[in-house]
N, C-alpha and C positions, 0 to 999 in steps of 0.2 A: 347127562346130569340127572340121575335119579335121586329121589329122596324116599326112603322107606321108613315110615313111622309105625311102630309096633305098640299097640295097646294090649296089655296082658292083665289078667285078673288076679295074679299073685305077685310075689316078689321075684326079682331076677338078681342073682348074685353077680358080682363083678366078673367072675370066671365065665358064667353063662353068657353074659353080655359080650364078652370078648370072643367067645366061641361063635356066637350068632353073627357078630360083626365080620369075622373072618369068613364064615360060610356064605353069608350074603354077598360079601365082596367077590367071591368066586362065582356064585349063582347068577349075579347080575349080568354076566357075559351072555346068557341066553337071550337077553333083551337087546343085545348089541351095544351094551354100555360097559364101562370099565370102573374098577374100584377107585381109580384115581379121582373120579368126579362124584363118587357115591357119598351121600350124607345119610346118616341114620339117626333116628330118635327112638327112645324107649320110654314109654309111660307104663309104670307098673302099679299094681294094686288098684286097678280100675274096677269100678262096679259095672260088670257086664252081665247081661242076661241073654240067654239063647233058648228059643222055644219056650219062653215063659219061666225058665228056671235059671237061678244063679248057680254058677259052677266055679270051682277053684281053678279050672283048667280051660280057659277060653282065651282066644287071641284074635285080634283084628289087625291086619296089615294094610296100610295105605301106601301104594306105590305111585309116586308122582314122577312123570317122565317129561323131559324136554324132547319133543318129537313124538313119534308113534312107534309102536311095536306090533307085530302081527299077532293074530289070535293064537296061532300055534306057539309063538314065543311066550305070550302071556300064560298060556296053559302050562307050558314047561316050567315057567317061573313059579306059578301057583303050586305045582307039584314039589318044587324045591323048597319053597317056604314052608309048606306043610311037613315035609320031611325034616327040615331043620328044627322047626318048633316042636315036632314030635320027639326027635332024638335029644334035644337039649333041654326042653321044658316039660316034656311029657304030655303035650297037648294032643289029643286025638285029632286027626285030620278033619273029622266031621264037626269039629268045634273051632275051626279056623275059617274066617272070612278074609278074602283078599280083594281089595278095590284098586283099580287102575285108573289113573287120571293123567292122560297125555295132554300136553299144552304146547302151543307154538310161541308162547311168551315166557321167557325165563330170564331172570335177572341175576347178575353176579358182578362183583367188583365195580359197582357204581354204574352199570349199564345193562342193557339186554342183548341177548344173542340174536 
């Protein structure tokens, strides 16, 4: 049950959002998760600064996970996120931060797992 929330400093078209959705649905398998439980959020036109400068091509991805993933799996997922955001949005990988938040408490359908 991953949730990936993307904050991006510019606009995202519906086509770009769909392309990212599909690509992240495939990429999430490196974390041992499946697209059937993946939830995504997109926050666009965020006011983001990196290294003291505002740029039109900055992204921050928050990956929340039920359970844990290995450091190697997270490293591979970061590479995938950077590749996807680079190809689809033109964000250089050195302007993408990825944060992982594993948890043992995750609720769905009126209860917790």
